[in-house]
C-alpha positions as YAML, in Angstrom:
chain: A
units: angstrom
residues:
- id: 1
  name: MET
  ca: [233.02, 4.21, -49.31]
- id: 2
  name: THR
  ca: [234.56, 0.71, -49.61]
- id: 3
  name: ARG
  ca: [235.10, -0.39, -53.07]
- id: 4
  name: THR
  ca: [235.05, -4.26, -54.37]
- id: 5
  name: THR
  ca: [238.55, -5.07, -55.69]
- id: 6
  name: HIS
  ca: [239.55, -8.47, -57.15]
- id: 7
  name: THR
  ca: [242.73, -7.49, -58.14]
- id: 8
  name: ALA
  ca: [244.69, -9.80, -55.57]
- id: 9
  name: VAL
  ca: [242.52, -13.01, -56.24]
- id: 10
  name: PRO
  ca: [244.51, -15.40, -57.94]
- id: 11
  name: GLY
  ca: [242.97, -17.22, -61.04]
- id: 12
  name: THR
  ca: [239.86, -16.20, -63.07]
- id: 13
  name: ILE
  ca: [236.66, -15.26, -61.05]
- id: 14
  name: LEU
  ca: [233.39, -17.17, -61.94]
- id: 15
  name: HIS
  ca: [231.56, -15.90, -58.99]
- id: 16
  name: HIS
  ca: [231.76, -13.77, -55.79]
- id: 17
  name: SER
  ca: [229.54, -13.66, -53.02]
- id: 18
  name: PRO
  ca: [230.62, -11.01, -50.19]
- id: 19
  name: ALA
  ca: [230.48, -12.49, -46.41]
- id: 20
  name: SER
  ca: [227.93, -9.86, -45.78]
- id: 21
  name: SER
  ca: [225.34, -11.98, -48.08]
- id: 22
  name: ARG
  ca: [225.81, -15.07, -45.65]
- id: 23
  name: ARG
  ca: [225.88, -16.92, -48.79]
- id: 24
  name: TYR
  ca: [229.02, -18.80, -49.11]
- id: 25
  name: VAL
  ca: [230.53, -20.55, -52.12]
- id: 26
  name: GLY
  ca: [230.65, -24.10, -52.19]
- id: 27
  name: CYS
  ca: [230.84, -27.42, -54.16]
- id: 28
  name: PRO
  ca: [233.09, -26.49, -57.34]
- id: 29
  name: SER
  ca: [232.89, -28.86, -59.97]
- id: 30
  name: ILE
  ca: [234.42, -28.65, -63.58]
- id: 31
  name: VAL
  ca: [234.52, -30.88, -66.62]
- id: 32
  name: VAL
  ca: [236.01, -30.43, -70.12]
- id: 33
  name: LEU
  ca: [233.58, -31.23, -72.84]
- id: 34
  name: PRO
  ca: [234.30, -33.24, -76.19]
- id: 35
  name: SER
  ca: [234.18, -29.87, -77.86]
- id: 36
  name: GLY
  ca: [236.83, -28.51, -75.63]
- id: 37
  name: ASP
  ca: [234.56, -26.19, -74.06]
- id: 38
  name: LEU
  ca: [234.48, -26.00, -70.31]
- id: 39
  name: VAL
  ca: [231.59, -26.41, -67.83]
- id: 40
  name: ALA
  ca: [231.86, -25.76, -64.06]
- id: 41
  name: SER
  ca: [229.22, -25.34, -61.33]
- id: 42
  name: HIS
  ca: [229.13, -24.31, -57.47]
- id: 43
  name: SER
  ca: [226.74, -23.91, -55.03]
- id: 44
  name: HIS
  ca: [225.74, -21.89, -52.20]
- id: 45
  name: PHE
  ca: [225.51, -22.78, -48.38]
- id: 46
  name: GLY
  ca: [225.10, -20.57, -45.19]
- id: 47
  name: PRO
  ca: [222.27, -18.82, -43.29]
- id: 48
  name: ASN
  ca: [220.74, -16.98, -46.31]
- id: 49
  name: THR
  ca: [220.41, -20.07, -48.57]
- id: 50
  name: THR
  ca: [218.42, -22.87, -49.24]
- id: 51
  name: GLN
  ca: [221.21, -25.28, -49.38]
- id: 52
  name: ARG
  ca: [219.70, -26.78, -52.37]
- id: 53
  name: ASP
  ca: [220.90, -24.87, -55.51]
- id: 54
  name: SER
  ca: [223.72, -25.39, -58.25]
- id: 55
  name: PHE
  ca: [224.80, -22.83, -60.69]
- id: 56
  name: ILE
  ca: [226.19, -23.75, -64.07]
- id: 57
  name: TYR
  ca: [228.89, -21.96, -66.11]
- id: 58
  name: LYS
  ca: [230.43, -22.11, -69.39]
- id: 59
  name: SER
  ca: [233.70, -21.05, -71.10]
- id: 60
  name: THR
  ca: [234.26, -21.19, -74.68]
- id: 61
  name: ASN
  ca: [237.83, -19.61, -74.57]
- id: 62
  name: ARG
  ca: [239.70, -22.07, -72.31]
- id: 63
  name: GLY
  ca: [238.74, -20.62, -69.06]
- id: 64
  name: ALA
  ca: [239.57, -16.89, -69.91]
- id: 65
  name: SER
  ca: [235.91, -15.76, -69.24]
- id: 66
  name: TRP
  ca: [232.81, -17.53, -68.24]
- id: 67
  name: GLU
  ca: [229.07, -16.81, -68.58]
- id: 68
  name: ARG
  ca: [226.45, -18.27, -66.29]
- id: 69
  name: ILE
  ca: [224.01, -20.45, -68.03]
- id: 70
  name: ALA
  ca: [221.69, -22.03, -65.65]
- id: 71
  name: ALA
  ca: [220.64, -22.47, -62.20]
- id: 72
  name: LEU
  ca: [219.39, -25.65, -60.86]
- id: 73
  name: GLU
  ca: [217.07, -26.11, -57.47]
- id: 74
  name: GLY
  ca: [217.38, -29.31, -55.70]
- id: 75
  name: GLN
  ca: [220.89, -30.14, -56.92]
- id: 76
  name: ILE
  ca: [224.07, -29.94, -54.61]
- id: 77
  name: TRP
  ca: [226.93, -31.50, -53.42]
- id: 78
  name: SER
  ca: [227.40, -32.53, -57.04]
- id: 79
  name: LYS
  ca: [229.87, -33.66, -59.80]
- id: 80
  name: LEU
  ca: [229.65, -32.66, -63.52]
- id: 81
  name: PHE
  ca: [230.94, -35.53, -65.88]
- id: 82
  name: VAL
  ca: [230.53, -36.57, -69.45]
- id: 83
  name: HIS
  ca: [229.06, -40.02, -70.50]
- id: 84
  name: GLN
  ca: [228.51, -41.19, -74.15]
- id: 85
  name: GLY
  ca: [228.99, -37.50, -75.19]
- id: 86
  name: GLU
  ca: [226.18, -36.30, -72.87]
- id: 87
  name: LEU
  ca: [226.82, -34.02, -70.06]
- id: 88
  name: TYR
  ca: [225.47, -35.23, -66.47]
- id: 89
  name: ILE
  ca: [225.36, -33.70, -62.91]
- id: 90
  name: PHE
  ca: [225.27, -36.16, -59.94]
- id: 91
  name: GLY
  ca: [224.95, -35.65, -56.38]
- id: 92
  name: THR
  ca: [222.01, -34.84, -53.94]
- id: 93
  name: ASP
  ca: [219.00, -32.62, -53.58]
- id: 94
  name: GLN
  ca: [219.92, -30.92, -50.28]
- id: 95
  name: CYS
  ca: [222.98, -30.61, -48.01]
- id: 96
  name: ASP
  ca: [223.41, -30.73, -44.29]
- id: 97
  name: ARG
  ca: [219.94, -30.34, -42.50]
- id: 98
  name: VAL
  ca: [216.82, -28.59, -44.04]
- id: 99
  name: GLY
  ca: [213.87, -28.79, -41.86]
- id: 100
  name: ASP
  ca: [213.79, -32.12, -40.37]
- id: 101
  name: ARG
  ca: [215.90, -33.94, -43.19]
- id: 102
  name: LEU
  ca: [219.49, -34.53, -42.93]
- id: 103
  name: GLY
  ca: [221.51, -35.07, -46.01]
- id: 104
  name: GLY
  ca: [219.82, -35.43, -49.32]
- id: 105
  name: THR
  ca: [218.07, -37.74, -51.77]
- id: 106
  name: VAL
  ca: [220.18, -39.08, -54.66]
- id: 107
  name: VAL
  ca: [219.61, -37.12, -57.90]
- id: 108
  name: ILE
  ca: [221.20, -37.01, -61.35]
- id: 109
  name: ARG
  ca: [220.32, -34.79, -64.24]
- id: 110
  name: ARG
  ca: [221.28, -34.90, -68.05]
- id: 111
  name: SER
  ca: [221.89, -32.24, -70.57]
- id: 112
  name: ALA
  ca: [221.82, -32.24, -74.01]
- id: 113
  name: ASP
  ca: [222.82, -29.00, -74.98]
- id: 114
  name: GLY
  ca: [226.05, -28.34, -72.93]
- id: 115
  name: GLY
  ca: [224.49, -27.47, -69.64]
- id: 116
  name: ARG
  ca: [222.00, -24.60, -70.75]
- id: 117
  name: THR
  ca: [218.92, -26.89, -70.03]
- id: 118
  name: TRP
  ca: [218.71, -30.11, -67.65]
- id: 119
  name: SER
  ca: [216.39, -33.04, -67.08]
- id: 120
  name: GLU
  ca: [214.20, -32.65, -63.89]
- id: 121
  name: PRO
  ca: [214.75, -35.59, -61.32]
- id: 122
  name: ASN
  ca: [211.15, -35.55, -60.27]
- id: 123
  name: ALA
  ca: [210.32, -39.31, -60.73]
- id: 124
  name: PRO
  ca: [212.46, -42.70, -60.18]
- id: 125
  name: HIS
  ca: [212.67, -42.90, -64.21]
- id: 126
  name: ARG
  ca: [214.05, -39.48, -64.35]
- id: 127
  name: GLY
  ca: [216.84, -39.03, -62.15]
- id: 128
  name: LEU
  ca: [215.33, -39.54, -58.58]
- id: 129
  name: LEU
  ca: [217.66, -42.38, -57.35]
- id: 130
  name: THR
  ca: [216.36, -42.61, -53.84]
- id: 131
  name: ASP
  ca: [213.12, -41.63, -52.08]
- id: 132
  name: GLU
  ca: [214.51, -41.45, -48.56]
- id: 133
  name: PRO
  ca: [217.28, -38.68, -47.64]
- id: 134
  name: GLY
  ca: [220.23, -39.06, -45.68]
- id: 135
  name: TYR
  ca: [223.07, -39.24, -48.45]
- id: 136
  name: HIS
  ca: [226.12, -37.12, -48.80]
- id: 137
  name: THR
  ca: [228.82, -36.82, -51.68]
- id: 138
  name: ALA
  ca: [230.86, -34.34, -53.18]
- id: 139
  name: ALA
  ca: [232.51, -33.27, -56.75]
- id: 140
  name: VAL
  ca: [234.60, -36.69, -56.66]
- id: 141
  name: PRO
  ca: [235.14, -38.40, -59.73]
- id: 142
  name: VAL
  ca: [232.65, -40.80, -61.87]
- id: 143
  name: VAL
  ca: [234.75, -43.71, -62.99]
- id: 144
  name: HIS
  ca: [234.12, -45.88, -65.96]
- id: 145
  name: HIS
  ca: [235.18, -49.81, -64.92]
- id: 146
  name: GLN
  ca: [234.33, -53.19, -66.36]
- id: 147
  name: GLY
  ca: [231.45, -51.71, -68.39]
- id: 148
  name: ARG
  ca: [229.86, -49.88, -65.48]
- id: 149
  name: VAL
  ca: [230.03, -46.30, -64.22]
- id: 150
  name: TRP
  ca: [230.72, -45.87, -60.39]
- id: 151
  name: LYS
  ca: [230.31, -43.15, -57.89]
- id: 152
  name: ALA
  ca: [231.21, -43.27, -54.05]
- id: 153
  name: PHE
  ca: [228.87, -41.69, -51.64]
- id: 154
  name: GLU
  ca: [228.23, -41.62, -47.81]
- id: 155
  name: TYR
  ca: [225.03, -42.49, -45.99]
- id: 156
  name: ALA
  ca: [224.93, -39.65, -43.37]
- id: 157
  name: ALA
  ca: [221.42, -39.87, -41.59]
- id: 158
  name: VAL
  ca: [223.04, -39.09, -38.42]
- id: 159
  name: ALA
  ca: [224.72, -35.75, -37.13]
- id: 160
  name: ASP
  ca: [227.65, -37.45, -35.78]
- id: 161
  name: ARG
  ca: [230.10, -37.87, -38.55]
- id: 162
  name: THR
  ca: [231.94, -40.86, -37.12]
- id: 163
  name: GLY
  ca: [228.56, -42.84, -37.63]
- id: 164
  name: TRP
  ca: [228.46, -41.92, -41.52]
- id: 165
  name: GLN
  ca: [229.08, -45.02, -43.80]
- id: 166
  name: THR
  ca: [230.67, -45.30, -47.09]
- id: 167
  name: LEU
  ca: [229.01, -46.86, -50.20]
- id: 168
  name: VAL
  ca: [229.40, -46.91, -53.56]
- id: 169
  name: LEU
  ca: [226.60, -46.51, -56.56]
- id: 170
  name: SER
  ca: [226.82, -48.24, -60.08]
- id: 171
  name: ALA
  ca: [225.25, -48.62, -63.39]
- id: 172
  name: PRO
  ca: [225.68, -50.36, -66.72]
- id: 173
  name: ALA
  ca: [227.48, -48.03, -68.98]
- id: 174
  name: ASP
  ca: [224.97, -48.49, -71.75]
- id: 175
  name: ALA
  ca: [221.99, -48.10, -69.55]
- id: 176
  name: ASP
  ca: [219.82, -44.96, -69.19]
- id: 177
  name: LEU
  ca: [221.40, -43.38, -66.10]
- id: 178
  name: LEU
  ca: [218.36, -41.49, -65.19]
- id: 179
  name: ASP
  ca: [216.35, -44.68, -64.47]
- id: 180
  name: ARG
  ca: [216.73, -45.80, -61.06]
- id: 181
  name: ALA
  ca: [216.05, -49.21, -61.93]
- id: 182
  name: ASN
  ca: [219.62, -49.46, -63.75]
- id: 183
  name: TRP
  ca: [221.29, -48.48, -60.34]
- id: 184
  name: ALA
  ca: [222.92, -51.06, -57.83]
- id: 185
  name: PHE
  ca: [223.95, -49.74, -54.27]
- id: 186
  name: SER
  ca: [226.71, -51.47, -52.31]
- id: 187
  name: GLU
  ca: [226.70, -52.33, -48.94]
- id: 188
  name: ARG
  ca: [227.82, -49.62, -46.69]
- id: 189
  name: ILE
  ca: [230.93, -49.83, -44.25]
- id: 190
  name: GLY
  ca: [231.92, -47.73, -41.35]
- id: 191
  name: SER
  ca: [234.86, -45.72, -40.32]
- id: 192
  name: TRP
  ca: [237.67, -46.39, -37.79]
- id: 193
  name: PRO
  ca: [236.51, -45.33, -34.18]
- id: 194
  name: SER
  ca: [236.36, -41.51, -33.57]
- id: 195
  name: TRP
  ca: [237.14, -40.83, -37.32]
- id: 196
  name: GLN
  ca: [234.86, -39.98, -40.28]
- id: 197
  name: TRP
  ca: [235.43, -41.09, -43.81]
- id: 198
  name: ILE
  ca: [233.94, -38.58, -46.31]
- id: 199
  name: GLU
  ca: [234.02, -37.32, -49.83]
- id: 200
  name: GLY
  ca: [235.38, -40.73, -51.32]
- id: 201
  name: ASN
  ca: [237.08, -41.08, -54.68]
- id: 202
  name: THR
  ca: [236.33, -43.97, -56.87]
- id: 203
  name: ALA
  ca: [239.77, -45.27, -58.50]
- id: 204
  name: VAL
  ca: [241.12, -48.22, -60.18]
- id: 205
  name: THR
  ca: [244.39, -49.62, -58.95]
- id: 206
  name: PRO
  ca: [247.23, -50.67, -61.24]
- id: 207
  name: ASP
  ca: [245.93, -54.42, -60.55]
- id: 208
  name: GLY
  ca: [242.56, -53.57, -62.10]
- id: 209
  name: GLU
  ca: [240.65, -53.44, -58.59]
- id: 210
  name: LEU
  ca: [238.11, -50.82, -57.76]
- id: 211
  name: VAL
  ca: [238.60, -49.05, -54.56]
- id: 212
  name: ILE
  ca: [237.47, -45.80, -52.84]
- id: 213
  name: LEU
  ca: [239.95, -43.53, -51.40]
- id: 214
  name: SER
  ca: [238.28, -41.25, -48.77]
- id: 215
  name: ARG
  ca: [239.28, -38.32, -46.83]
- id: 216
  name: ALA
  ca: [239.80, -39.15, -43.21]
- id: 217
  name: ASN
  ca: [239.63, -36.91, -40.06]
- id: 218
  name: ASP
  ca: [240.35, -37.79, -36.47]
- id: 219
  name: LEU
  ca: [237.17, -36.11, -34.80]
- id: 220
  name: ALA
  ca: [238.19, -37.19, -31.20]
- id: 221
  name: ASN
  ca: [241.57, -35.21, -31.49]
- id: 222
  name: GLN
  ca: [240.80, -32.12, -33.17]
- id: 223
  name: THR
  ca: [240.93, -28.35, -32.01]
- id: 224
  name: GLU
  ca: [239.21, -25.20, -33.31]
- id: 225
  name: TRP
  ca: [242.25, -23.84, -35.36]
- id: 226
  name: PRO
  ca: [242.14, -21.68, -37.58]
- id: 227
  name: ALA
  ca: [239.12, -19.64, -37.82]
- id: 228
  name: GLY
  ca: [236.44, -21.90, -38.97]
- id: 229
  name: ALA
  ca: [238.88, -25.12, -38.81]
- id: 230
  name: ARG
  ca: [238.48, -28.63, -37.12]
- id: 231
  name: TRP
  ca: [241.67, -29.88, -37.28]
- id: 232
  name: ARG
  ca: [244.74, -31.28, -35.08]
- id: 233
  name: PRO
  ca: [247.83, -29.22, -36.14]
- id: 234
  name: GLY
  ca: [250.84, -31.69, -36.79]
- id: 235
  name: GLY
  ca: [248.71, -34.80, -36.80]
- id: 236
  name: GLU
  ca: [249.14, -37.46, -39.35]
- id: 237
  name: GLU
  ca: [247.43, -36.92, -42.38]
- id: 238
  name: THR
  ca: [245.59, -39.95, -43.71]
- id: 239
  name: ALA
  ca: [243.09, -41.35, -46.34]
- id: 240
  name: ALA
  ca: [241.10, -44.58, -46.08]
- id: 241
  name: MET
  ca: [241.18, -47.40, -48.96]
- id: 242
  name: ILE
  ca: [238.06, -49.21, -49.08]
- id: 243
  name: HIS
  ca: [238.08, -52.28, -51.59]
- id: 244
  name: VAL
  ca: [234.95, -52.78, -53.78]
- id: 245
  name: GLY
  ca: [234.17, -56.61, -54.50]
- id: 246
  name: PRO
  ca: [233.94, -57.75, -58.17]
- id: 247
  name: ASN
  ca: [230.27, -57.76, -57.97]
- id: 248
  name: GLY
  ca: [230.30, -54.16, -56.67]
- id: 249
  name: GLN
  ca: [228.04, -55.21, -53.53]
- id: 250
  name: GLN
  ca: [230.57, -56.13, -50.93]
- id: 251
  name: LEU
  ca: [232.97, -53.47, -49.36]
- id: 252
  name: HIS
  ca: [236.11, -54.52, -47.66]
- id: 253
  name: HIS
  ca: [238.82, -52.46, -45.34]
- id: 254
  name: ASP
  ca: [241.95, -53.58, -43.43]
- id: 255
  name: PRO
  ca: [242.56, -51.14, -40.83]
- id: 256
  name: ASP
  ca: [246.19, -51.90, -40.70]
- id: 257
  name: ARG
  ca: [247.00, -52.14, -44.59]
- id: 258
  name: ASP
  ca: [244.44, -49.71, -45.85]
- id: 259
  name: ARG
  ca: [245.16, -46.65, -43.75]
- id: 260
  name: ILE
  ca: [247.17, -44.59, -46.23]
- id: 261
  name: ARG
  ca: [249.61, -41.56, -45.53]
- id: 262
  name: PHE
  ca: [248.18, -39.09, -47.67]
- id: 263
  name: PRO
  ca: [249.27, -35.28, -47.55]
- id: 264
  name: GLY
  ca: [246.04, -33.32, -47.62]
- id: 265
  name: GLY
  ca: [243.89, -36.29, -46.26]
- id: 266
  name: GLY
  ca: [242.16, -34.01, -44.01]
- id: 267
  name: SER
  ca: [240.50, -31.94, -46.86]
- id: 268
  name: LYS
  ca: [238.42, -32.77, -49.72]
- id: 269
  name: PHE
  ca: [240.60, -33.96, -52.54]
- id: 270
  name: THR
  ca: [239.94, -35.30, -56.10]
- id: 271
  name: VAL
  ca: [242.18, -38.15, -57.73]
- id: 272
  name: ARG
  ca: [242.51, -39.14, -61.30]
- id: 273
  name: PHE
  ca: [244.66, -41.55, -63.46]
- id: 274
  name: ASP
  ca: [247.08, -39.90, -66.22]
- id: 275
  name: ALA
  ca: [247.34, -42.93, -68.27]
- id: 276
  name: LYS
  ca: [250.09, -41.34, -70.53]
- id: 277
  name: THR
  ca: [252.45, -41.15, -67.36]
- id: 278
  name: ALA
  ca: [250.78, -44.03, -65.56]
- id: 279
  name: THR
  ca: [250.45, -41.94, -62.47]
- id: 280
  name: TYR
  ca: [247.58, -40.92, -60.15]
- id: 281
  name: CYS
  ca: [247.30, -37.24, -59.73]
- id: 282
  name: ALA
  ca: [245.57, -35.22, -56.77]
- id: 283
  name: LEU
  ca: [245.30, -31.71, -55.92]
- id: 284
  name: VAL
  ca: [245.58, -31.39, -52.06]
- id: 285
  name: ASN
  ca: [245.66, -28.98, -49.00]
- id: 286
  name: PRO
  ca: [248.54, -30.34, -47.05]
- id: 287
  name: GLN
  ca: [248.35, -29.40, -43.31]
- id: 288
  name: THR
  ca: [251.66, -29.52, -42.24]
- id: 289
  name: GLY
  ca: [251.97, -26.83, -39.64]
- id: 290
  name: LEU
  ca: [250.23, -24.07, -37.98]
- id: 291
  name: GLU
  ca: [250.88, -22.10, -41.00]
- id: 292
  name: HIS
  ca: [249.01, -24.31, -43.45]
- id: 293
  name: TRP
  ca: [245.38, -25.28, -43.45]
- id: 294
  name: ARG
  ca: [243.61, -24.88, -46.73]
- id: 295
  name: ASN
  ca: [245.75, -21.82, -47.52]
- id: 296
  name: THR
  ca: [248.00, -24.09, -49.45]
- id: 297
  name: LEU
  ca: [247.26, -26.21, -52.61]
- id: 298
  name: SER
  ca: [249.58, -28.39, -54.30]
- id: 299
  name: LEU
  ca: [249.78, -31.22, -56.84]
- id: 300
  name: SER
  ca: [250.41, -34.78, -55.46]
- id: 301
  name: ALA
  ca: [251.14, -38.04, -57.27]
- id: 302
  name: SER
  ca: [251.34, -41.50, -56.73]
- id: 303
  name: PRO
  ca: [252.44, -44.66, -58.86]
- id: 304
  name: ASP
  ca: [249.79, -47.00, -57.02]
- id: 305
  name: LEU
  ca: [247.43, -44.99, -54.89]
- id: 306
  name: ARG
  ca: [249.32, -45.79, -51.76]
- id: 307
  name: GLN
  ca: [252.72, -43.91, -51.89]
- id: 308
  name: TRP
  ca: [251.93, -40.12, -52.20]
- id: 309
  name: ARG
  ca: [254.39, -37.39, -52.69]
- id: 310
  name: VAL
  ca: [253.92, -33.73, -53.02]
- id: 311
  name: CYS
  ca: [255.17, -32.43, -56.39]
- id: 312
  name: ARG
  ca: [254.55, -28.79, -56.51]
- id: 313
  name: GLN
  ca: [252.84, -26.09, -54.56]
- id: 314
  name: LEU
  ca: [250.19, -24.43, -56.91]
- id: 315
  name: LEU
  ca: [248.66, -21.62, -54.64]
- id: 316
  name: HIS
  ca: [249.28, -20.30, -51.20]
- id: 317
  name: HIS
  ca: [248.50, -17.13, -48.99]
- id: 318
  name: PRO
  ca: [250.58, -16.72, -45.71]
- id: 319
  name: ASP
  ca: [247.27, -16.32, -43.67]
- id: 320
  name: PRO
  ca: [245.34, -19.62, -42.87]
- id: 321
  name: ASN
  ca: [242.40, -17.81, -41.05]
- id: 322
  name: PHE
  ca: [240.64, -16.05, -43.92]
- id: 323
  name: HIS
  ca: [242.26, -17.24, -47.06]
- id: 324
  name: ALA
  ca: [241.73, -20.84, -48.57]
- id: 325
  name: PHE
  ca: [241.91, -22.80, -51.82]
- id: 326
  name: GLN
  ca: [239.87, -25.76, -51.12]
- id: 327
  name: TYR
  ca: [237.32, -28.32, -52.16]
- id: 328
  name: VAL
  ca: [239.00, -28.10, -55.67]
- id: 329
  name: ASP
  ca: [237.74, -30.26, -58.61]
- id: 330
  name: TRP
  ca: [239.89, -30.81, -61.72]
- id: 331
  name: ASP
  ca: [240.09, -32.20, -65.01]
- id: 332
  name: PHE
  ca: [242.85, -33.01, -67.65]
- id: 333
  name: ASP
  ca: [242.62, -30.56, -70.69]
- id: 334
  name: GLY
  ca: [245.42, -31.85, -73.00]
- id: 335
  name: GLU
  ca: [248.75, -31.18, -71.49]
- id: 336
  name: ASP
  ca: [247.01, -29.12, -68.86]
- id: 337
  name: ILE
  ca: [245.09, -29.39, -65.78]
- id: 338
  name: VAL
  ca: [242.27, -27.04, -65.19]
- id: 339
  name: PHE
  ca: [240.76, -26.79, -61.65]
- id: 340
  name: LEU
  ca: [237.98, -24.91, -59.89]
- id: 341
  name: SER
  ca: [238.34, -23.89, -56.16]
- id: 342
  name: ARG
  ca: [236.19, -22.60, -53.39]
- id: 343
  name: THR
  ca: [238.43, -19.68, -52.67]
- id: 344
  name: ALA
  ca: [238.43, -17.32, -49.50]
- id: 345
  name: HIS
  ca: [240.21, -14.08, -50.32]
- id: 346
  name: ASP
  ca: [240.47, -10.31, -49.73]
- id: 347
  name: ASP
  ca: [237.55, -8.36, -51.82]
- id: 348
  name: GLY
  ca: [237.74, -4.96, -50.45]
- id: 349
  name: LEU
  ca: [234.33, -5.70, -48.49]
- id: 350
  name: GLY
  ca: [236.12, -7.22, -45.38]
- id: 351
  name: GLY
  ca: [237.32, -10.49, -47.19]
- id: 352
  name: ALA
  ca: [235.72, -13.83, -46.50]
- id: 353
  name: HIS
  ca: [233.66, -14.84, -43.05]
- id: 354
  name: ASN
  ca: [236.63, -17.31, -42.54]
- id: 355
  name: ALA
  ca: [238.65, -19.50, -44.41]
- id: 356
  name: HIS
  ca: [235.79, -22.31, -44.84]
- id: 357
  name: ASP
  ca: [233.09, -19.78, -45.82]
- id: 358
  name: ALA
  ca: [234.43, -18.95, -49.05]
- id: 359
  name: ASN
  ca: [233.45, -15.85, -50.90]
- id: 360
  name: TYR
  ca: [234.74, -16.76, -54.32]
- id: 361
  name: CYS
  ca: [234.64, -19.62, -57.08]
- id: 362
  name: THR
  ca: [237.76, -19.29, -59.16]
- id: 363
  name: PHE
  ca: [239.21, -21.09, -62.03]
- id: 364
  name: HIS
  ca: [242.90, -22.11, -62.75]
- id: 365
  name: ARG
  ca: [244.89, -23.74, -65.36]
- id: 366
  name: LEU
  ca: [248.25, -25.62, -64.47]
- id: 367
  name: GLU
  ca: [250.04, -25.75, -67.85]
- id: 368
  name: ARG
  ca: [252.10, -28.72, -68.79]
- id: 369
  name: PHE
  ca: [251.56, -30.70, -65.62]
- id: 370
  name: ARG
  ca: [253.35, -33.66, -66.43]
- id: 371
  name: GLN
  ca: [256.67, -31.62, -65.84]
- id: 372
  name: TYR
  ca: [256.04, -31.71, -62.18]
- id: 373
  name: LEU
  ca: [255.50, -35.45, -61.98]
- id: 374
  name: ALA
  ca: [259.15, -36.63, -62.50]
- id: 375
  name: ASP
  ca: [261.16, -36.89, -59.25]
...
């Protein structure tokens, strides 16, 4: 009889979903509450799921153990964040295709008790921000800038990802974030030919300009390697920088100047600014050769969002086909970085379906991260 074993899995396990369940772990998100407690979320995707759910967890001991405290239907591709002392989760009501709908409606919920109970996005004044579907996003930062809150989305109403368009949503910081009337939607901008822009991060440059830094993939030159991957081995890793106009409505991109060399730009990443060192940090999956896909996770840093370098490898497994540490979301926790991973790993039950279709959600802590930022 095969027994489940989690002893080889790095980090602290929040959730395990065997490959045989055909329910794969997605959308990890984490936030540090003002109290110091940690709240995390993940979703399920795959053939045996509704592709419409998120599960909420809480830790009161710095991530040593976790309790599942809520389950949300109609909430996925979502980011947890704190605003004015209250907890929010912001994303869409479904992912990919469900029935005749591709992409989701934009939804946001609020919790006044640390994530145990949540508002229901069932009306325009209660968190249902669009009536029409077709939107995509991820656990990417919600940024406070010039008295507003900002988050990047993609308009993804077509199956061909080269046709997806980037946009940004914003609302006054002192407004009711559940009220659709308070949100502004920017214009949409398309990607380079044969490329996709996806999972964009809003960030503020050293000059005080708001930009979106998006994952970019060259879909015209990708091959199926490793199992479940769509990536061109040895190809240049890039991210796209999109400039947001002062009024939050216009977007601009210079294909020559705003194509950024970015290690790990072919996989989802999260960028945050560390004010103490004036450094932008990201957790990334550098894809530098046939042995590296999403089975390597690293800390990278930049002084200006344009020049990036890998500072330290955090996690690695030699097999890229059935092992991954991916779609990582993270937050600062004092001198540390805490992060949540969509992890594919051995479990004594045959392991993950493939590297992409993860069977774990795991928590990790990088202690005294600033020691790795210096050259």
